[in-house]
C-alpha positions, 0 to 999 in steps of 0.5 A: 948418397954414398954409404960412408958419406951418409953415415958421417953426415948422419953422425954429424947431425945427431951430434948437432941434435944432442946439443939443441937442448942442453942450453935449456934443460940444464937450467931448471935444476939450478934455477933456485940457485941462479934466482938467489945468486942473481936476486931474481924474482921467480917470474925474472928466472922463469925468463931464462927458459922461456926466452929460447922457447919464444925464440923457436916460435919466431926465428924458424921463418927467418932461419928458412929465409936466410938459408935460402940465401946462405945455405942450410949446411952453412946456417946449421954451422953458424947455429951450433956455434951460436949455441955454444957462445951462448952457453959460454956467455953464462960464465959471466954471473950477471942478469943481463948476460943470463938473458943474453945467453938465453937469446943467443942459444934460442936463436941458434936452437931454433935456427938448427932445429928448423934446418936439420930436417930439411937437410935430412929429406935432401940428403937421405931421401926415402930414409929422411923419416928414419934420419929425423927420428934419430935426430928427435931421439938425440935431442930428447937424450941431450935434454935428459943428459944435461938435466941429470948431469949439470947439477954435479958439474961444478959447485959453480952455477955458472961453470955447470951451465957454461960446461955445455959449451964444449959439446956444442963446440965439438958438435960444430967442429964435427959439423965443419969436418963432415959437411964443410962450410959450404953453401950447400954440401 
């Protein structure tokens, strides 16, 4: 892989990876506020963060199958867009939409985090382990930053959560610019 191309791809992969946890980690600091606003029980509120985790166990098999038909790079783009749309859906302050947004984010997260290591192995060869380690660090950093910053982003819980759609859409735009929407880049 050409050095400049590899560097740009790594930047795009890190940017996508950093956006694979904020949709989950931004919720707990606001969970009591969400629960009260929507009239949810503690168990029902817990589903908001449980749904994406459950989908992380179910979606990977389907993501791999779909990637073999559509291409991993194309599916990563669709996945990060799904995270953005799911996060943006949190602007609608209803229990149905908070669960829908959790499902959309969970599907996008699960697919992207399944496909990025495969892309790293294929595109970075003997440096794939380093690329995957950097991606893992980016995911962890994204989770931490979202958990810390979310409570101060807005007086409205829905706006504070939906704010994380912006970085996801930026990641999608960067991915599209670097990798494109080709089946295999």
